[in-house]
FITOR-214707 format. One record per residue (C-alpha): residue number from 0; residue in three letters; x, y, z. Coordinates in Angstrom, 1 decimal, decimal comma, padded with zeros to 4 digits, m for minus. Each point is the difference from the previous one (the first is absolute). Layout:
NUM; ALA; X; Y; Z
...
END
This chain:
0; MET; 087,0; m012,6; m004,5
1; LEU; m000,1; 000,0; m003,8
2; ASN; 000,4; m003,1; m002,2
3; ILE; m000,1; m000,2; m003,8
4; ARG; m000,3; m003,4; m001,5
5; ASN; m001,5; m001,7; m003,1
6; GLU; m003,7; m000,5; m000,1
7; THR; m001,3; m003,5; 000,6
8; PRO; m003,4; m001,5; m000,9
9; ALA; m001,1; 000,4; 003,6
10; ASP; 000,4; 003,8; m000,5
11; TYR; m002,2; 000,2; m003,1
12; LEU; m003,3; 000,9; 001,6
13; THR; 001,6; 002,5; 002,4
14; VAL; 001,9; 001,7; m002,8
15; GLU; m003,1; 000,4; m002,2
16; THR; m002,0; 001,4; 003,0
17; ILE; 002,8; 002,5; 000,8
18; THR; 000,2; 001,0; m003,7
19; ARG; m003,8; 000,5; m000,2
20; ARG; 000,0; 002,1; 003,1
21; ALA; 003,0; 002,1; m001,2
22; PHE; m001,5; 000,8; m003,4
23; TYR; m003,7; 000,1; 000,5
24; ASN; m001,4; 003,3; m001,2
25; LEU; 003,6; 001,4; m000,4
26; TYR; 000,0; 000,3; m003,9
27; VAL; m003,6; m000,9; m000,8
28; PRO; m003,1; m000,9; 002,0
29; GLY; 000,9; m003,5; 001,2
30; CYS; 003,2; m001,6; m001,5
31; ALA; 001,3; m002,9; m002,0
32; GLU; 003,6; m000,3; 001,3
33; HIS; m000,9; m002,9; 002,3
34; TYR; m001,3; m001,9; m003,0
35; LEU; 003,2; 000,7; m001,9
36; VAL; 001,9; m001,5; 003,0
37; HIS; m002,4; m003,0; m000,1
38; VAL; 000,7; m000,8; m003,7
39; MET; 003,6; 001,2; m000,3
40; ARG; 001,5; m002,9; 001,9
41; ASP; m000,9; m002,5; m002,6
42; HIS; 001,3; 002,0; m003,0
43; GLU; 003,2; m000,9; m001,8
44; ASP; 001,4; 003,5; 000,5
45; PHE; m000,4; 000,0; 003,7
46; ILE; 003,3; m000,2; 002,0
47; PRO; m000,5; m001,9; 003,2
48; GLU; 003,6; 000,8; 001,2
49; LEU; m001,0; 003,7; 000,0
50; ASP; m003,3; m000,5; 001,8
51; PHE; 000,5; 001,3; 003,5
52; VAL; m002,0; 000,6; 003,1
53; LEU; 000,9; 002,2; 002,9
54; GLU; m000,8; m001,0; 003,6
55; LEU; m000,1; 002,3; 003,0
56; ASP; 000,3; m001,9; 003,3
57; GLY; m001,1; m003,1; m001,8
58; ARG; m003,1; 001,5; m001,7
59; LEU; m000,1; 000,4; m003,7
60; ILE; m000,5; 003,6; m001,0
61; GLY; 001,3; 000,5; m003,5
62; ASN; 000,9; m001,6; m003,4
63; ILE; 001,8; 000,7; m003,2
64; MET; m000,3; m002,2; m003,2
65; TYR; 002,0; 000,1; m003,3
66; THR; m000,7; m001,2; m003,5
67; LYS; 002,2; 000,0; m003,1
68; ALA; m000,4; 002,8; m002,5
69; ARG; 001,8; 000,8; m003,3
70; LEU; 001,8; 002,9; m001,7
71; THR; 000,6; 000,0; m003,7
72; ASP; 002,6; 002,3; m001,6
73; GLU; m000,1; 001,6; m003,5
74; THR; 001,7; m003,0; m001,6
75; GLY; m002,5; m002,5; 001,4
76; GLY; 002,3; m001,2; 002,8
77; GLU; m002,0; m001,1; 003,0
78; LYS; 001,0; 000,3; 003,7
79; THR; m001,8; m001,7; 002,9
80; ILE; m000,5; 002,3; 002,9
81; LEU; m002,2; 000,3; 003,1
82; THR; m003,1; 001,7; 001,1
83; PHE; m001,5; m000,2; 003,5
84; GLY; m003,5; 000,5; 001,3
85; PRO; m002,1; m000,2; 001,9
86; VAL; 002,2; 001,2; 002,8
87; CYS; m001,9; 000,6; 003,2
88; VAL; 000,1; 000,6; 003,7
89; ALA; m003,0; m000,4; 002,3
90; PRO; m001,7; 003,4; 000,4
91; GLU; 000,7; 000,3; 003,7
92; HIS; 003,7; m000,5; m000,7
93; GLN; 000,5; 002,3; m002,9
94; ARG; 002,4; 003,0; m000,1
95; LYS; 002,3; m001,6; 002,5
96; GLY; 002,8; m001,1; m002,4
97; PHE; m001,3; m003,6; m000,4
98; GLY; m000,6; 000,4; m003,7
99; LYS; 003,5; 001,4; m000,5
100; ALA; 001,5; m003,0; 001,9
101; LEU; m001,9; m002,4; m002,3
102; MET; 001,1; 001,7; m003,1
103; GLU; 003,6; 000,4; 000,9
104; HIS; 000,2; m003,7; 001,0
105; SER; m001,6; m001,0; m003,3
106; PHE; 002,4; 002,2; m002,0
107; ARG; 003,0; m001,7; 001,5
108; ARG; m001,4; m003,4; m000,6
109; ALA; m000,9; 000,9; m003,6
110; GLU; 003,5; 001,2; m000,8
111; ALA; 001,4; m003,2; 001,6
112; LEU; m002,2; m002,0; m002,4
113; GLY; 001,5; 001,8; m003,0
114; TYR; m002,7; 002,5; m000,8
115; ASP; 001,1; 003,6; m000,7
116; VAL; m003,2; 002,1; m000,8
117; ILE; m003,3; 000,5; 001,6
118; VAL; m002,9; 001,9; m001,6
119; ILE; m003,2; 000,8; 002,0
120; PHE; m003,0; 002,2; m000,2
121; GLY; m000,6; 002,2; 003,0
122; SER; 000,1; 003,4; 001,6
123; PRO; 003,4; 001,5; m000,4
124; ALA; m000,3; 001,5; 003,5
125; ASN; 000,0; m003,6; 001,4
126; TYR; 002,9; m001,4; m002,0
127; VAL; 002,6; 002,6; m001,0
128; GLY; 001,5; m000,3; 003,4
129; ARG; 000,6; m003,6; m000,7
130; GLY; 002,1; 000,7; m003,1
131; PHE; m002,7; 000,0; m002,7
132; ARG; 000,1; 002,6; m002,7
133; SER; m002,4; 001,1; m002,8
134; CYS; m000,2; m002,4; m002,9
135; LYS; 000,7; 002,9; m002,3
136; ARG; 003,5; 000,5; 001,6
137; HIS; 000,8; m003,6; m000,9
138; ASN; m001,7; 000,2; m003,4
139; VAL; m002,5; m002,8; 000,9
140; CYS; m003,4; 000,4; m001,6
141; LEU; m003,1; m002,0; m000,6
142; GLU; m000,8; m001,8; m003,3
143; ASP; m001,8; 003,1; m001,3
144; GLY; 003,1; 002,2; 000,6
145; THR; m001,4; 001,9; 003,0
146; TYR; 001,7; 000,6; 003,3
147; PRO; m002,5; m000,2; 002,9
148; ALA; 000,8; 002,2; 003,0
149; ALA; m000,7; m003,0; 002,3
150; MET; 002,4; m002,3; m001,8
151; LEU; 003,2; m000,1; 002,1
152; VAL; 003,3; m001,8; m000,6
153; LYS; 002,7; m001,1; 002,4
154; GLU; 003,4; m001,3; m001,2
155; LEU; 001,4; m002,6; 002,4
156; SER; 003,2; 000,3; m002,0
157; SER; 000,8; 003,5; m000,9
158; GLY; 000,1; 000,8; m003,7
159; VAL; m001,4; m003,3; m001,2
160; LEU; m002,6; 001,7; m002,2
161; ASP; 002,7; 002,1; m001,7
162; GLY; m002,2; 002,6; m001,6
163; ARG; m001,6; m002,3; m002,6
164; LYS; m003,7; 000,3; m000,6
165; TRP; m001,9; m002,8; 001,7
166; VAL; m003,6; m001,1; m000,3
167; TYR; m001,5; m001,5; 003,2
168; ARG; m002,4; m002,9; 000,0
169; ASP; m001,3; m001,4; 003,3
170; SER; m001,2; m003,6; 000,6
171; PRO; m003,4; m001,1; m001,3
172; VAL; m001,0; m000,7; 003,6
173; MET; m000,3; 003,7; 000,6
174; LYS; m002,9; 000,2; m002,5
175; LEU; m002,7; m000,9; 002,5
176; ASP; m003,5; m001,2; m000,8
177; GLU; m001,9; 002,6; 001,8
178; GLN; m003,2; m002,0; 000,1
179; ALA; 001,8; m003,0; 001,5
180; ALA; 001,6; 002,3; 002,6
181; GLN; m003,4; 001,3; 000,9
182; ARG; m001,4; m003,5; 000,4
183; TYR; 002,9; m000,9; 002,2
184; ASP; m000,4; 003,0; 002,2
185; GLU; m003,7; m000,8; 000,5
186; THR; 001,0; m003,3; 001,6
187; LEU; 001,9; 001,8; 002,8
188; GLU; m001,1; 001,9; 003,1
189; PRO; m001,9; 003,1; m001,2
190; MET; 001,8; 003,3; 000,0
191; GLU; m001,7; 003,3; m000,8
192; LYS; 001,0; 001,6; m003,3
193; LYS; 000,6; 003,7; 000,3
194; ARG; 001,1; 002,9; m002,1
195; LEU; 003,1; 001,7; 001,5
196; PRO; 002,3; 002,9; m001,1
197; SER; 002,9; m002,5; m000,5
198; GLN; m002,0; m001,4; m003,0
199; GLU; 000,1; 003,3; m001,8
200; GLU; 003,7; 000,4; 000,7
201; PHE; 000,5; m003,5; m001,5
202; TYR; m002,1; 000,9; m003,1
203; ILE; 002,1; 003,1; m000,6
204; MET; 003,3; m001,8; 000,4
205; SER; m001,0; m003,0; m002,1
206; HIS; m001,2; 002,2; m002,9
207; SER; 003,1; 002,2; 000,0
208; PHE; 002,9; m000,3; m002,5
209; LEU; 003,4; 001,6; m000,5
210; THR; 001,0; 001,6; m003,2
END
């Protein structure tokens, strides 16, 4: 039996543990995503209403968290949008549709709260099936004018970006202090840092841009 609900303080440690297990050695040896979860909840851009956990038969197995981000058009007009991450499912429950269920639930709730655009960074293979498209197709770039291959955009309301050029800026909470993240990780149960092929895939994707 599946249940999706808002995270509570009683879930914090379990969510951070699942996040750490899901991301450890995936993109780099070790990970910092669990530290991001740890500090994100206290940031002004964090949206508690869009912080969800997924339970399977009463056991917490996944989480998705959102923060506010911003788009600025060519006239300087600013639009508040969303970004999510980390989104995770415990390793033993991955590739069973649970991540999809979390995302689709959160999309419906985000739209109900009045948000109409989500921008994320991730592998297109994981997200185009959920309605995300290349940032280039929506004319959304970074401040330096580049279009990262990993930057993906989903309109919750079709046509809301209307072809204008937009510049994306995420929340300051996303700019992690790597040394603080390392110190935090060292307070937790030791996990072995490894070099895996997925890290090279991440490096290639994160350094690729569309022209």
